[in-house]
FIVOVEX-969225 format. One record per residue (C-alpha): residue in three letters; x, y, z. Coordinates in steps of 0.1 Angstrom, whole numbers, plus 5000, padded with zeros to 4 digits. Example, Ala and Ser with C-alpha at 12.3 -4.5 7.8 and 13.67 -1.06 7.14 Angstrom:
! FIVOVEX-969225
ALA512349555078SER513749895071
END
This chain:
! FIVOVEX-969225
MET548351104748ARG545951074716HIS545950694717LEU544850714754LEU542050974747ARG540750814718ILE540850474743VAL538750694770CYS536450764743LEU535850484728GLY535250314762ALA532450604774ALA531150534739GLY530650164744ILE529050284783ALA526650504764CYS525850244739LEU525449994766LEU523250204788VAL520850304759LEU520549954753ALA519549834783VAL517150094787LEU515449984753TRP516049604764PRO512249474764PRO510949424803ALA510449044812ASP507248904821ALA506748744848PRO505348374855LEU501548374847PRO499148154867HIS497347844859PRO495048014826ALA491647824840ASP489748044854THR486847774866ARG488147524893LEU487047364924ILE488947344956ARG487847084977GLN488047025012VAL488747385027ARG487547565057VAL486047885049ILE486548195071ASP483948415074VAL485748755079GLU482748935087HIS481948815120GLY485348615121VAL484948235121ALA485947925103GLY483747695090PRO484347315088PRO485747145057THR483447225026ASP484047244987VAL484047584966LEU483047574930ILE484347894907GLU483447914873ARG484648204850GLY486448384879LEU483448414903ILE481948194932THR479048024922ALA478647744947ILE480047654982GLY479247345001PRO480347005007GLY480546754979LEU480246954949PHE480946814918ALA483146994886ALA482446894850PRO485246664837GLY488146834830VAL487647114856PRO490747114876VAL490947074913LEU492747234939GLU492846954972ALA493047215002GLY493046915026GLY491447125055ARG493347445050TYR491747825050LEU490648005026VAL489848385028PRO489348665004GLY492548794989PHE494349085008TRP494549444999ASP497049665002MET495550025010HIS498550275005THR500650194977HIS503050364947ALA503350184916PHE506250274893GLN506950214852ARG508749884864SER506449774889PRO505549494870GLN508849354872LEU509649454907HIS506649474930LEU503149344916PRO504848994916LEU505849024949MET502349134962VAL500948814946ALA503348604961ASN502248744999GLY498548704988ILE497749054981THR495049084950GLY494249464950THR495749764956ARG494850144962ASP497350364946LEU498350734965MET500250894939ASP499550904904CYS502051084876PRO500951464871GLY500451414837VAL499451164810ARG502951034809ASP505850974830ALA509250774826LEU509250694863ILE505750694882ALA502950474864CYS499950684856VAL496450604855GLU496350464823ASP498950194831LYS496950114863ARG494050004848ARG495849814820TRP497549604843SER494349554867LYS492549444834ALA495549214822ALA495649054857ALA492249024860GLU492248804827GLY495048584837ARG497748794813MET499848894838ALA500948904873GLY499449154895PRO496549254920ARG493949434908PHE494249864912VAL491049934933GLU491350314936VAL493850564918ALA494650854936SER496051174919PHE499451344921HIS499251504951PHE498551874960GLU501251994978ARG502452304970ALA502452574997ASP502052864970LEU499252664948GLU496752914942PRO492952794949GLY491752874913ASP494952634901ALA493952334923ALA490352354909ILE491652344872LEU494152034883ALA491351864900THR489251904866ARG492351774844TYR492651444867HIS488651374868ALA489051384830ARG491751144829GLY489850894854LEU491550924886ASP489250824914ALA490251074947LEU492551354949LYS495551354969VAL496251634996TYR499451655014ASN501351865040ARG502052175029LEU498552255011ALA497352615025PRO494152635041ALA492152825014THR493452594987TYR492252315006GLN488752465010ARG488552534977LEU489652174966ALA487752004989THR484652194972GLU485852094940ALA486051724949ARG482551714958ARG481451864924LEU483351614908GLY482251374932MET485651264939PRO487251194977VAL489751384987VAL492551155005GLY495651185018HIS497651355044LEU496351585068PRO498151955060ARG499852115084ALA498152465083VAL494652235083SER492852135117LEU491551775116ASP488251925124GLN488152165091ALA489251835072LEU486451645084ALA484351955079ALA485251945046GLY484851585035GLN488451415036ARG487851075032SER490450875043PHE493950995066GLU497150825060HIS499950735086ALA500150705121HIS501651055130LEU497851165127PHE497151105161PRO500251205180ARG499851545166HIS496251605169CYS496051445205SER498551655216ASP498751995238ASP500752135215ALA499052065182ASP497952405177ALA501252545183TRP502552315159ARG500252375130SER500752755133GLY504652675129ALA505252835167LEU506952555176ASP509652515141GLY512652625159GLU512152325186ASP515052035185PRO513351765165VAL514051515194ARG512351785222LEU509351825204ALA509151425195GLU509151405233ARG507251725244MET504251605218VAL504251235236ALA503951415274GLY501651665259PHE498851395251ASP495451535255ALA493151215262PRO489651395258ARG491151585224CYS491451265212ARG488251125223ARG486651445202ALA488551355173PHE487450965173ALA484051075173ALA484351305150MET486351095122ARG483550805135ALA480451055128GLY482451195092GLY482850865080ALA486350905078TRP488950615074PHE492150605089VAL495350365072PRO498150425098THR501050265079HIS502650165112VAL505950005094THR506650345082ARG507250445116GLU508650105125GLU511250215100ASP511850565120ALA512050375154ARG514150065140ALA516650275120ARG519650215141ASP518949835149PRO520949615128ARG518449315125PHE516049535109THR518649705086GLY520149395077ASP516449235068PRO517248975044ARG514249055025LEU515949385015ALA517649144989TRP514049174968LEU514849564963ASP516549684932PRO519749904938LEU518150214935SER515450134959ARG518149984985TRP520150314983ALA516750534988TRP515750335020ASN519750355033ASP519650725027ASP516050745044LEU517250565076ALA520650805077ALA518351095075THR516250995107VAL519450925124ALA520951235119ARG517851445128TYR517251245160PRO520951155171GLY521950945197ALA520250705223ARG517851005233GLY516851035197GLU516350655191ALA514150665225ALA512150965214LEU511350795182GLN510550445196ALA507950655220TRP506750805191PHE506050475173GLU503950295206HIS502050635209GLY501050585175LEU499950215178ALA498150275211LEU495950545197THR495350355164GLY493750065191ALA491750345208ALA490650465176TYR489550195163ARG487750085194ALA486150445196GLY484650345160VAL487250505136PRO487350275108VAL491350135101LEU492549995068VAL495849805063GLY498650005039THR502249955035ASP503550285012THR506950155019ALA509849905001ILE509249574997GLY505949595004GLY504649274997PHE506749125031ARG506049405048TYR502249405045HIS502349075069ASP504349305091GLU501949575093LEU499249295100ALA501449225129LEU501649545141LEU497749635139VAL497449335165ARG499949525185ALA497849825188GLY495149565201LEU493049465173SER492249125171PRO493548885146ALA489548815132GLU489549265133VAL492949285111LEU491749045086ARG488349225082ALA490149535078ALA492649355049THR489749225033LEU485749295037ASP486549715050ALA489149725021ALA486249665001ARG483549835016TYR486150165015VAL486150144980ARG482150034978GLN483149744961ASP482149504988ALA479149304967ARG481449174945HIS484949164966GLY485949135005ARG484148795011VAL483948425004ALA480448374991VAL478448274963GLY478448584935TYR482148734947ALA485248754928ALA487248444932ASP490248634947LEU491448424972VAL493848264996VAL494447925008LEU496447925040ASP497947645058ALA496647745092ASN493947955108PRO494548325110LEU492248365134ASP494248235161ASP497348435146ILE497548635125ALA501248555113HIS499148265098ALA498248495070ARG501848475059ASP501848135049GLN500448105017TYR499047755000ALA497547914968VAL496448234955LEU493848284932ILE493248594914ALA489548604891GLY490048184897ARG493348164881LEU495847964901TYR499148014918ASP499547704939ARG502947724963ALA505047634937GLY504147924916LEU503948194939ASP507648054946THR508448114910LEU507448474915LEU509548534941ALA512348414926PHE511648594896THR511248934917HIS514448844935ARG516148834897GLN514449124885ALA515649344913ARG519449264902ALA518849314861PRO520849544848ALA518249614823ASN515449734852MET518449944871ALA519250134837LYS515750184832LEU515250294865LEU517950564864TRP516750684833GLY513450744845PHE514350904875ALA516451144854THR513651194832SER510651214851SER508651514855ILE508751474894ARG512351424902SER512751714922GLU509951594946LEU511451264950
END
Protein backbone atom coordinates (compact mmCIF):
# COMPACT_ATOMS: atom_id res chain seq x y z
CA MET A 1 0.00 0.00 0.00
CA ARG A 2 2.84 2.37 0.89
CA HIS A 3 4.55 1.53 -2.38
CA LEU A 4 1.36 2.35 -4.30
CA LEU A 5 0.92 5.59 -2.37
CA ARG A 6 4.51 6.55 -3.16
CA ILE A 7 3.92 5.92 -6.86
CA VAL A 8 0.74 8.04 -6.80
CA CYS A 9 2.54 10.88 -4.98
CA LEU A 10 5.44 10.77 -7.40
CA GLY A 11 3.07 10.77 -10.34
CA ALA A 12 1.15 13.75 -8.94
CA ALA A 13 4.39 15.59 -8.30
CA GLY A 14 5.53 14.86 -11.83
CA ILE A 15 2.27 16.19 -13.30
CA ALA A 16 2.52 19.30 -11.12
CA CYS A 17 6.10 19.88 -12.30
CA LEU A 18 5.06 19.50 -15.93
CA LEU A 19 2.20 21.97 -15.41
CA VAL A 20 4.53 24.52 -13.80
CA LEU A 21 7.05 24.02 -16.61
CA ALA A 22 4.33 24.53 -19.22
CA VAL A 23 3.08 27.70 -17.51
CA LEU A 24 6.62 29.09 -17.34
CA TRP A 25 7.56 27.98 -20.86
CA PRO A 26 8.43 31.01 -23.03
CA PRO A 27 5.64 31.91 -25.48
CA ALA A 28 6.20 31.23 -29.15
CA ASP A 29 6.63 34.17 -31.52
CA ALA A 30 4.52 34.30 -34.66
CA PRO A 31 6.23 34.66 -38.05
CA LEU A 32 7.12 38.27 -38.79
CA PRO A 33 6.48 40.18 -42.02
CA HIS A 34 9.20 41.16 -44.47
CA PRO A 35 11.14 43.87 -42.59
CA ALA A 36 11.13 46.52 -45.33
CA ASP A 37 8.57 49.30 -44.80
CA THR A 38 9.39 50.87 -48.18
CA ARG A 39 8.26 49.12 -51.34
CA LEU A 40 6.51 49.54 -54.68
CA ILE A 41 3.28 47.75 -55.53
CA ARG A 42 3.08 47.49 -59.29
CA GLN A 43 0.02 47.04 -61.50
CA VAL A 44 -2.70 47.05 -58.86
CA ARG A 45 -6.28 48.32 -59.13
CA VAL A 46 -6.96 50.71 -56.24
CA ILE A 47 -10.48 50.51 -54.84
CA ASP A 48 -11.95 53.84 -53.74
CA VAL A 49 -13.97 52.60 -50.77
CA GLU A 50 -15.73 55.93 -50.28
CA HIS A 51 -17.33 55.87 -53.72
CA GLY A 52 -17.27 52.13 -54.37
CA VAL A 53 -15.25 52.08 -57.59
CA ALA A 54 -12.10 50.29 -58.74
CA GLY A 55 -9.54 52.13 -60.80
CA PRO A 56 -7.37 50.89 -63.66
CA PRO A 57 -4.05 49.16 -62.97
CA THR A 58 -1.56 51.57 -61.43
CA ASP A 59 1.43 51.65 -59.10
CA VAL A 60 1.55 52.51 -55.40
CA LEU A 61 4.75 53.66 -53.69
CA ILE A 62 5.14 53.13 -49.94
CA GLU A 63 7.91 54.83 -47.98
CA ARG A 64 8.52 54.29 -44.27
CA GLY A 65 5.08 52.82 -43.82
CA LEU A 66 3.12 55.56 -45.59
CA ILE A 67 1.69 55.79 -49.10
CA THR A 68 3.68 58.53 -50.83
CA ALA A 69 2.64 58.24 -54.48
CA ILE A 70 -0.04 56.60 -56.63
CA GLY A 71 0.13 56.56 -60.42
CA PRO A 72 1.25 54.59 -63.47
CA GLY A 73 4.90 54.05 -64.21
CA LEU A 74 6.28 54.85 -60.75
CA PHE A 75 9.91 54.05 -60.06
CA ALA A 76 11.51 53.06 -56.78
CA ALA A 77 15.13 53.53 -55.73
CA PRO A 78 17.52 50.64 -56.35
CA GLY A 79 17.08 47.88 -53.81
CA VAL A 80 13.49 48.78 -52.93
CA PRO A 81 11.38 45.60 -53.05
CA VAL A 82 8.60 45.37 -55.60
CA LEU A 83 5.31 43.51 -55.22
CA GLU A 84 3.94 42.55 -58.61
CA ALA A 85 0.17 42.64 -58.17
CA GLY A 86 -0.67 41.56 -61.73
CA GLY A 87 -3.90 43.55 -61.96
CA ARG A 88 -5.22 42.49 -58.56
CA TYR A 89 -7.21 44.76 -56.24
CA LEU A 90 -5.95 46.96 -53.41
CA VAL A 91 -8.11 47.91 -50.43
CA PRO A 92 -7.43 49.41 -47.00
CA GLY A 93 -6.87 46.86 -44.26
CA PHE A 94 -10.03 45.60 -42.59
CA TRP A 95 -10.90 46.59 -39.02
CA ASP A 96 -12.77 44.27 -36.63
CA MET A 97 -14.72 46.62 -34.38
CA HIS A 98 -15.69 44.16 -31.62
CA THR A 99 -13.04 41.83 -30.25
CA HIS A 100 -11.59 40.71 -26.92
CA ALA A 101 -7.86 40.17 -26.43
CA PHE A 102 -6.32 37.69 -24.00
CA GLN A 103 -2.81 37.25 -22.69
CA ARG A 104 -2.36 34.38 -25.16
CA SER A 105 -3.78 36.30 -28.12
CA PRO A 106 -0.32 36.91 -29.67
CA GLN A 107 -0.15 33.14 -30.17
CA LEU A 108 -3.81 32.23 -30.71
CA HIS A 109 -5.76 35.15 -32.16
CA LEU A 110 -3.83 38.15 -33.44
CA PRO A 111 -1.84 36.32 -36.17
CA LEU A 112 -5.09 34.73 -37.36
CA MET A 113 -6.58 38.20 -37.75
CA VAL A 114 -3.69 39.37 -39.90
CA ALA A 115 -3.93 36.17 -41.94
CA ASN A 116 -7.49 37.22 -42.77
CA GLY A 117 -6.61 40.78 -43.75
CA ILE A 118 -7.53 42.45 -40.44
CA THR A 119 -5.07 45.24 -39.66
CA GLY A 120 -7.05 47.10 -36.98
CA THR A 121 -9.16 46.02 -34.03
CA ARG A 122 -11.38 47.63 -31.42
CA ASP A 123 -11.11 45.83 -28.10
CA LEU A 124 -14.29 45.85 -26.01
CA MET A 125 -13.12 44.52 -22.64
CA ASP A 126 -10.02 45.52 -20.79
CA CYS A 127 -8.99 43.96 -17.50
CA PRO A 128 -10.50 45.57 -14.37
CA GLY A 129 -7.10 46.17 -12.75
CA VAL A 130 -3.58 46.92 -13.82
CA ARG A 131 -2.77 43.25 -14.53
CA ASP A 132 -4.69 40.05 -15.15
CA ALA A 133 -3.53 36.50 -15.77
CA LEU A 134 -6.11 35.84 -18.52
CA ILE A 135 -7.42 39.08 -20.03
CA ALA A 136 -5.01 41.40 -21.83
CA CYS A 137 -4.77 44.87 -20.31
CA VAL A 138 -4.49 48.22 -22.02
CA GLU A 139 -0.73 48.35 -21.45
CA ASP A 140 -0.39 45.01 -23.27
CA LYS A 141 -2.51 46.21 -26.16
CA ARG A 142 -0.60 49.46 -26.58
CA ARG A 143 2.67 47.54 -26.54
CA TRP A 144 1.38 45.02 -29.06
CA SER A 145 0.11 47.79 -31.37
CA LYS A 146 3.50 49.49 -31.34
CA ALA A 147 5.29 46.20 -31.98
CA ALA A 148 2.96 45.35 -34.88
CA ALA A 149 3.45 48.78 -36.47
CA GLU A 150 7.22 48.34 -36.16
CA GLY A 151 7.21 44.85 -37.66
CA ARG A 152 8.24 43.16 -34.41
CA MET A 153 5.02 41.22 -33.93
CA ALA A 154 2.22 39.66 -35.99
CA GLY A 155 -0.95 41.47 -35.08
CA PRO A 156 -3.32 44.32 -35.90
CA ARG A 157 -3.29 47.81 -34.42
CA PHE A 158 -5.60 48.31 -31.44
CA VAL A 159 -7.58 51.37 -32.53
CA GLU A 160 -9.78 51.69 -29.42
CA VAL A 161 -9.66 49.95 -26.04
CA ALA A 162 -12.77 50.00 -23.86
CA SER A 163 -12.89 49.40 -20.13
CA PHE A 164 -13.96 46.30 -18.29
CA HIS A 165 -17.74 46.33 -18.40
CA PHE A 166 -19.90 48.23 -15.93
CA GLU A 167 -22.34 45.43 -15.18
CA ARG A 168 -23.22 44.99 -11.50
CA ALA A 169 -26.81 45.90 -10.69
CA ASP A 170 -25.74 47.00 -7.20
CA LEU A 171 -22.96 49.32 -8.42
CA GLU A 172 -23.54 52.71 -6.80
CA PRO A 173 -23.38 55.85 -8.99
CA GLY A 174 -20.48 57.31 -7.02
CA ASP A 175 -18.49 54.08 -7.29
CA ALA A 176 -19.04 54.01 -11.04
CA ALA A 177 -17.67 57.55 -11.30
CA ILE A 178 -14.58 56.56 -9.30
CA LEU A 179 -14.00 53.56 -11.58
CA ALA A 180 -14.37 55.74 -14.66
CA THR A 181 -11.71 58.11 -13.34
CA ARG A 182 -9.36 55.18 -12.70
CA TYR A 183 -9.89 53.79 -16.20
CA HIS A 184 -9.23 57.22 -17.68
CA ALA A 185 -6.00 57.49 -15.72
CA ARG A 186 -4.89 54.10 -17.06
CA GLY A 187 -5.25 55.37 -20.62
CA LEU A 188 -8.42 53.59 -21.72
CA ASP A 189 -10.35 55.11 -24.61
CA ALA A 190 -13.98 54.30 -23.75
CA LEU A 191 -16.27 53.11 -20.96
CA LYS A 192 -18.24 49.94 -21.63
CA VAL A 193 -21.73 49.48 -20.20
CA TYR A 194 -23.44 46.14 -19.90
CA ASN A 195 -26.82 44.52 -19.29
CA ARG A 196 -27.64 44.88 -15.59
CA LEU A 197 -26.45 48.42 -14.88
CA ALA A 198 -29.06 50.45 -12.96
CA PRO A 199 -30.46 53.62 -14.62
CA ALA A 200 -29.14 56.03 -11.95
CA THR A 201 -25.66 54.51 -12.18
CA TYR A 202 -25.79 54.63 -15.97
CA GLN A 203 -26.68 58.32 -15.94
CA ARG A 204 -23.91 59.18 -13.47
CA LEU A 205 -21.43 57.21 -15.55
CA ALA A 206 -22.51 59.03 -18.71
CA THR A 207 -22.03 62.36 -16.95
CA GLU A 208 -18.57 61.34 -15.79
CA ALA A 209 -17.73 60.10 -19.29
CA ARG A 210 -18.55 63.50 -20.75
CA ARG A 211 -16.36 65.19 -18.13
CA LEU A 212 -13.47 62.86 -18.96
CA GLY A 213 -13.97 63.05 -22.72
CA MET A 214 -14.56 59.30 -23.00
CA PRO A 215 -17.38 57.76 -25.06
CA VAL A 216 -19.84 55.34 -23.50
CA VAL A 217 -20.03 52.18 -25.61
CA GLY A 218 -21.35 48.64 -25.39
CA HIS A 219 -24.69 47.07 -24.61
CA LEU A 220 -27.93 48.86 -23.94
CA PRO A 221 -28.60 48.07 -20.26
CA ARG A 222 -31.96 46.41 -19.87
CA ALA A 223 -33.35 48.99 -17.45
CA VAL A 224 -32.27 51.91 -19.69
CA SER A 225 -34.36 52.80 -22.72
CA LEU A 226 -32.76 53.52 -26.07
CA ASP A 227 -34.06 57.09 -25.91
CA GLN A 228 -32.42 57.57 -22.50
CA ALA A 229 -29.13 56.13 -23.74
CA LEU A 230 -29.10 58.38 -26.79
CA ALA A 231 -29.92 61.43 -24.67
CA ALA A 232 -27.00 60.48 -22.42
CA GLY A 233 -24.71 60.32 -25.45
CA GLN A 234 -23.92 56.61 -25.77
CA ARG A 235 -21.78 56.39 -28.89
CA SER A 236 -22.00 52.74 -29.93
CA PHE A 237 -24.48 49.93 -29.45
CA GLU A 238 -23.35 46.35 -29.82
CA HIS A 239 -25.17 43.24 -31.04
CA ALA A 240 -28.12 42.51 -33.28
CA HIS A 241 -30.66 42.02 -30.49
CA LEU A 242 -30.80 45.82 -30.03
CA PHE A 243 -33.54 46.51 -32.56
CA PRO A 244 -35.63 43.31 -32.21
CA ARG A 245 -35.99 44.16 -28.52
CA HIS A 246 -36.55 47.89 -28.88
CA CYS A 247 -38.83 47.68 -31.90
CA SER A 248 -41.32 45.33 -30.25
CA ASP A 249 -44.57 46.56 -28.76
CA ASP A 250 -43.51 44.51 -25.70
CA ALA A 251 -40.25 46.45 -25.29
CA ASP A 252 -41.32 48.44 -22.24
CA ALA A 253 -42.79 45.38 -20.53
CA TRP A 254 -39.61 43.43 -21.17
CA ARG A 255 -37.42 46.22 -19.79
CA SER A 256 -39.55 46.52 -16.66
CA GLY A 257 -39.19 42.80 -15.92
CA ALA A 258 -42.89 42.11 -16.42
CA LEU A 259 -42.06 39.34 -18.92
CA ASP A 260 -39.43 37.60 -16.79
CA GLY A 261 -41.69 34.59 -16.28
CA GLU A 262 -42.29 34.12 -20.00
CA ASP A 263 -40.93 30.97 -21.65
CA PRO A 264 -37.82 32.03 -23.67
CA VAL A 265 -39.17 30.49 -26.88
CA ARG A 266 -42.52 32.17 -26.49
CA LEU A 267 -40.86 35.48 -25.60
CA ALA A 268 -38.71 35.43 -28.76
CA GLU A 269 -41.77 34.62 -30.88
CA ARG A 270 -43.78 37.32 -29.16
CA MET A 271 -41.19 40.06 -29.66
CA VAL A 272 -40.75 39.27 -33.34
CA ALA A 273 -44.52 39.08 -33.91
CA GLY A 274 -45.00 42.35 -32.02
CA PHE A 275 -42.79 44.36 -34.37
CA ASP A 276 -43.69 48.04 -34.17
CA ALA A 277 -42.49 49.71 -37.38
CA PRO A 278 -43.18 53.35 -36.36
CA ARG A 279 -41.29 52.81 -33.09
CA CYS A 280 -38.37 51.44 -35.08
CA ARG A 281 -38.35 54.36 -37.49
CA ARG A 282 -38.23 56.78 -34.56
CA ALA A 283 -35.31 54.83 -33.09
CA PHE A 284 -33.40 54.97 -36.37
CA ALA A 285 -33.96 58.71 -36.65
CA ALA A 286 -32.85 59.27 -33.06
CA MET A 287 -29.68 57.22 -33.55
CA ARG A 288 -28.84 59.08 -36.74
CA ALA A 289 -29.46 62.45 -35.07
CA GLY A 290 -27.44 61.45 -32.01
CA GLY A 291 -24.44 60.27 -34.00
CA ALA A 292 -24.67 56.75 -32.57
CA TRP A 293 -23.06 53.76 -34.30
CA PHE A 294 -24.33 50.19 -34.51
CA VAL A 295 -22.09 47.09 -34.39
CA PRO A 296 -24.52 44.18 -34.91
CA THR A 297 -22.10 41.20 -34.72
CA HIS A 298 -24.61 39.05 -36.59
CA VAL A 299 -22.25 36.09 -36.38
CA THR A 300 -23.10 35.82 -32.67
CA ARG A 301 -26.81 35.51 -33.41
CA GLU A 302 -26.02 33.06 -36.20
CA GLU A 303 -24.39 30.88 -33.55
CA ASP A 304 -27.72 30.79 -31.72
CA ALA A 305 -29.76 30.12 -34.85
CA ARG A 306 -27.45 27.32 -36.05
CA ALA A 307 -26.63 25.71 -32.70
CA ARG A 308 -28.13 22.41 -33.93
CA ASP A 309 -26.77 22.53 -37.48
CA PRO A 310 -24.02 19.90 -37.88
CA ARG A 311 -22.51 21.85 -40.78
CA PHE A 312 -22.03 24.72 -38.36
CA THR A 313 -21.08 22.85 -35.21
CA GLY A 314 -18.59 20.82 -37.26
CA ASP A 315 -17.02 23.84 -38.98
CA PRO A 316 -13.47 22.75 -39.91
CA ARG A 317 -12.20 26.21 -38.95
CA LEU A 318 -12.78 25.25 -35.31
CA ALA A 319 -9.45 23.42 -35.61
CA TRP A 320 -7.89 26.86 -35.00
CA LEU A 321 -9.48 27.01 -31.54
CA ASP A 322 -7.59 25.97 -28.44
CA PRO A 323 -9.29 23.21 -26.38
CA LEU A 324 -10.53 25.60 -23.67
CA SER A 325 -12.16 27.91 -26.20
CA ARG A 326 -13.57 24.91 -28.06
CA TRP A 327 -15.13 23.68 -24.82
CA ALA A 328 -16.62 27.15 -24.18
CA TRP A 329 -17.97 27.23 -27.76
CA ASN A 330 -19.67 23.85 -27.37
CA ASP A 331 -20.95 24.75 -23.91
CA ASP A 332 -22.55 27.95 -25.24
CA LEU A 333 -24.24 26.07 -28.08
CA ALA A 334 -25.51 23.38 -25.70
CA ALA A 335 -26.93 26.03 -23.36
CA THR A 336 -28.72 27.66 -26.29
CA VAL A 337 -30.26 24.35 -27.36
CA ALA A 338 -31.39 23.67 -23.78
CA ARG A 339 -32.96 27.12 -23.41
CA TYR A 340 -34.70 26.94 -26.79
CA PRO A 341 -35.57 23.25 -27.13
CA GLY A 342 -37.03 21.35 -30.05
CA ALA A 343 -38.06 22.39 -33.51
CA ARG A 344 -40.07 25.30 -32.17
CA GLY A 345 -37.06 26.66 -30.30
CA GLU A 346 -34.90 26.34 -33.39
CA ALA A 347 -37.51 28.14 -35.50
CA ALA A 348 -37.79 30.95 -32.93
CA LEU A 349 -34.04 31.53 -32.97
CA GLN A 350 -33.92 31.47 -36.75
CA ALA A 351 -36.75 34.01 -36.93
CA TRP A 352 -34.97 36.23 -34.39
CA PHE A 353 -31.76 36.04 -36.42
CA GLU A 354 -33.52 36.89 -39.69
CA HIS A 355 -35.46 39.70 -38.00
CA GLY A 356 -32.19 41.16 -36.74
CA LEU A 357 -30.68 41.06 -40.22
CA ALA A 358 -33.71 42.82 -41.70
CA LEU A 359 -33.61 45.55 -39.06
CA THR A 360 -29.89 46.16 -39.58
CA GLY A 361 -30.58 46.74 -43.26
CA ALA A 362 -33.48 49.05 -42.43
CA ALA A 363 -31.37 50.97 -39.91
CA TYR A 364 -28.57 51.44 -42.43
CA ARG A 365 -30.98 52.68 -45.09
CA ALA A 366 -32.36 55.13 -42.51
CA GLY A 367 -28.89 56.56 -41.97
CA VAL A 368 -27.62 54.63 -38.92
CA PRO A 369 -23.91 53.92 -39.50
CA VAL A 370 -23.01 50.23 -39.21
CA LEU A 371 -19.60 48.76 -38.36
CA VAL A 372 -18.18 45.26 -38.77
CA GLY A 373 -17.45 43.32 -35.57
CA THR A 374 -17.32 39.67 -34.60
CA ASP A 375 -17.14 39.11 -30.81
CA THR A 376 -16.70 35.42 -31.37
CA ALA A 377 -14.24 32.55 -31.48
CA ILE A 378 -12.04 32.22 -34.59
CA GLY A 379 -12.83 35.87 -35.23
CA GLY A 380 -10.35 36.17 -38.08
CA PHE A 381 -12.29 33.68 -40.17
CA ARG A 382 -15.70 34.74 -38.89
CA TYR A 383 -15.02 38.35 -39.85
CA HIS A 384 -15.67 37.42 -43.45
CA ASP A 385 -18.84 35.62 -42.44
CA GLU A 386 -19.97 38.90 -40.89
CA LEU A 387 -19.25 40.74 -44.14
CA ALA A 388 -21.44 38.23 -45.97
CA LEU A 389 -24.22 38.57 -43.38
CA LEU A 390 -24.25 42.35 -43.81
CA VAL A 391 -24.77 41.87 -47.53
CA ARG A 392 -27.58 39.47 -46.66
CA ALA A 393 -29.00 42.23 -44.44
CA GLY A 394 -29.30 44.44 -47.51
CA LEU A 395 -26.06 46.42 -47.70
CA SER A 396 -24.25 46.35 -51.02
CA PRO A 397 -20.71 44.95 -51.21
CA ALA A 398 -19.45 48.53 -51.64
CA GLU A 399 -21.29 49.64 -48.49
CA VAL A 400 -19.96 46.70 -46.51
CA LEU A 401 -16.43 47.37 -47.72
CA ARG A 402 -16.73 51.01 -46.65
CA ALA A 403 -18.08 49.94 -43.24
CA ALA A 404 -15.09 47.61 -42.82
CA THR A 405 -12.52 50.28 -43.61
CA LEU A 406 -13.28 53.99 -43.94
CA ASP A 407 -16.32 54.09 -41.66
CA ALA A 408 -14.41 52.19 -38.99
CA ALA A 409 -11.64 54.80 -39.17
CA ARG A 410 -14.23 57.58 -39.04
CA TYR A 411 -15.72 56.08 -35.90
CA VAL A 412 -12.41 56.41 -34.02
CA ARG A 413 -11.66 59.71 -35.76
CA GLN A 414 -8.57 58.33 -37.48
CA ASP A 415 -9.81 58.76 -41.04
CA ALA A 416 -7.13 61.35 -41.80
CA ARG A 417 -4.55 58.53 -41.78
CA HIS A 418 -6.51 55.28 -42.09
CA GLY A 419 -9.35 53.77 -44.10
CA ARG A 420 -8.34 54.81 -47.61
CA VAL A 421 -5.74 53.93 -50.21
CA ALA A 422 -4.47 57.47 -50.67
CA VAL A 423 -1.28 59.49 -50.48
CA GLY A 424 -0.38 60.31 -46.89
CA TYR A 425 -2.29 57.35 -45.47
CA ALA A 426 -0.85 54.46 -43.50
CA ALA A 427 0.12 51.52 -45.69
CA ASP A 428 -2.14 49.06 -43.88
CA LEU A 429 -3.37 47.34 -47.01
CA VAL A 430 -4.80 44.15 -48.45
CA VAL A 431 -4.22 42.91 -52.00
CA LEU A 432 -7.10 40.73 -53.18
CA ASP A 433 -7.22 38.27 -56.04
CA ALA A 434 -10.64 39.47 -57.25
CA ASN A 435 -12.89 42.51 -56.94
CA PRO A 436 -14.87 42.59 -53.65
CA LEU A 437 -17.24 45.14 -55.17
CA ASP A 438 -18.53 42.33 -57.40
CA ASP A 439 -18.85 39.83 -54.54
CA ILE A 440 -17.90 40.49 -50.92
CA ALA A 441 -16.71 36.87 -50.72
CA HIS A 442 -13.66 38.00 -52.68
CA ALA A 443 -12.49 39.80 -49.51
CA ARG A 444 -11.50 36.34 -48.25
CA ASP A 445 -9.00 35.84 -51.07
CA GLN A 446 -5.96 37.76 -49.84
CA TYR A 447 -2.91 37.77 -52.07
CA ALA A 448 -0.95 39.92 -49.61
CA VAL A 449 -1.41 41.93 -46.41
CA LEU A 450 0.69 44.91 -45.36
CA ILE A 451 0.87 46.61 -41.96
CA ALA A 452 2.78 49.89 -41.95
CA GLY A 453 4.19 48.85 -45.32
CA ARG A 454 5.62 45.55 -44.09
CA LEU A 455 4.54 42.64 -46.25
CA TYR A 456 3.03 39.25 -45.68
CA ASP A 457 2.76 37.70 -49.13
CA ARG A 458 0.55 34.65 -49.68
CA ALA A 459 3.23 32.30 -48.44
CA GLY A 460 3.68 34.48 -45.36
CA LEU A 461 -0.05 34.47 -44.65
CA ASP A 462 -0.04 30.70 -44.90
CA THR A 463 2.75 30.55 -42.33
CA LEU A 464 0.55 32.57 -39.95
CA LEU A 465 -2.31 30.14 -40.46
CA ALA A 466 -0.02 27.19 -39.81
CA PHE A 467 1.44 28.87 -36.73
CA THR A 468 -1.94 29.57 -35.09
CA HIS A 469 -3.13 26.06 -35.95
CA ARG A 470 -0.12 24.61 -34.11
CA GLN A 471 -0.45 27.00 -31.21
CA ALA A 472 -4.08 26.00 -30.68
CA ARG A 473 -2.78 22.55 -29.73
CA ALA A 474 0.39 23.53 -27.90
CA PRO A 475 0.35 22.10 -24.35
CA ALA A 476 2.07 25.22 -23.00
CA ASN A 477 -0.74 27.45 -24.24
CA MET A 478 -3.38 25.16 -22.77
CA ALA A 479 -1.58 25.22 -19.41
CA LYS A 480 -1.25 29.00 -19.50
CA LEU A 481 -4.94 29.40 -20.35
CA LEU A 482 -6.00 27.10 -17.52
CA TRP A 483 -3.71 28.87 -15.09
CA GLY A 484 -4.94 32.25 -16.31
CA PHE A 485 -8.56 31.20 -15.94
CA ALA A 486 -7.95 29.80 -12.44
CA THR A 487 -6.17 32.94 -11.21
CA SER A 488 -7.97 35.66 -13.18
CA SER A 489 -9.67 38.40 -11.21
CA ILE A 490 -12.77 37.98 -13.37
CA ARG A 491 -13.03 34.18 -13.57
CA SER A 492 -16.45 34.23 -11.87
CA GLU A 493 -17.81 36.46 -14.64
CA LEU A 494 -16.63 34.38 -17.60
